[in-house]
Every structure is written in structure tokens, then in C-alpha cells.
N, C-alpha and C positions, 0 to 999 in steps of 0.2 A: 504494500500500500504506500509506504513512504517513497519508494522509487517511482511509483506512478504519479504521485503528487509532484515530486521533483521534476519529472519529465514533462508534465503538463505545463508547469511554469516556464521551463526552459524552451519549450516549443512554441510559446505564444509569439504571435506576429504583432507588429505595431497596430494592426486593425483590431486585434483581440484586447489590447491594453488601452485604457483611457487615463486621462490625467487624474481623475478621482481615485483610481486604483493605486497608482504609483505616487500620487501626491506632487506631481510635477508635469508640466506640459512638454518638457524636453525628453522625457523617458520614452523608450520604444520597446522595452521588454526587460527580461531578467537575464542575468548571467550567473554561472556557478561561481561561488566564492571558495577560496582555499583558506586554510588556517593562517597562512602568512599574509593574507590580505588584511588581517586585523593587527598586524605588528605595529602599524602606525598608531593605533589606539593604545596598545600596550605601552609603547614608548611615551605617549602623551601622559598616561596614567603615572608612569615612573617619573617623568619630568616634573609633573605637578604634585608629586608625592601624595596621590589620592589613596584613600583607604576604601576600596570598592565594597568590602563587606559592610563597613559603616554606612556608606552611601545607600546600599541596598536595603538596609534596615531602617531607613528614615521614613 
């Protein structure tokens, strides 16, 4: 089931996706992300010395 949902999102064409769905008029679909795509967020968390556990419990 998880794979079918993933595939459905990745196979969407611009005609299938509207601005309300993606929250922007410039988006044309979805792409698969990798773990390393989030490294910039991890770096920012480290740079700002954020405590994610504390933030999550607010």
C-alpha cells in the first residue's frame, strides 16, 4: 500500500496537481526525496543550537 501511494504521487502530471494541493502556483508535481536532502535542515538545527525535542513538546 505504501508503495502504491508513493507511486501515485510521483506519477502525477502538472494537470493532476493544483496550487491548492501543493500550496504554490509554481509547483508541477512531486519528486522523491532522499535522506541527504534534509542535511541542510540538520545543519541549520546545529547552527542555531535548537533542541528539537523541546520544540516538539511545546
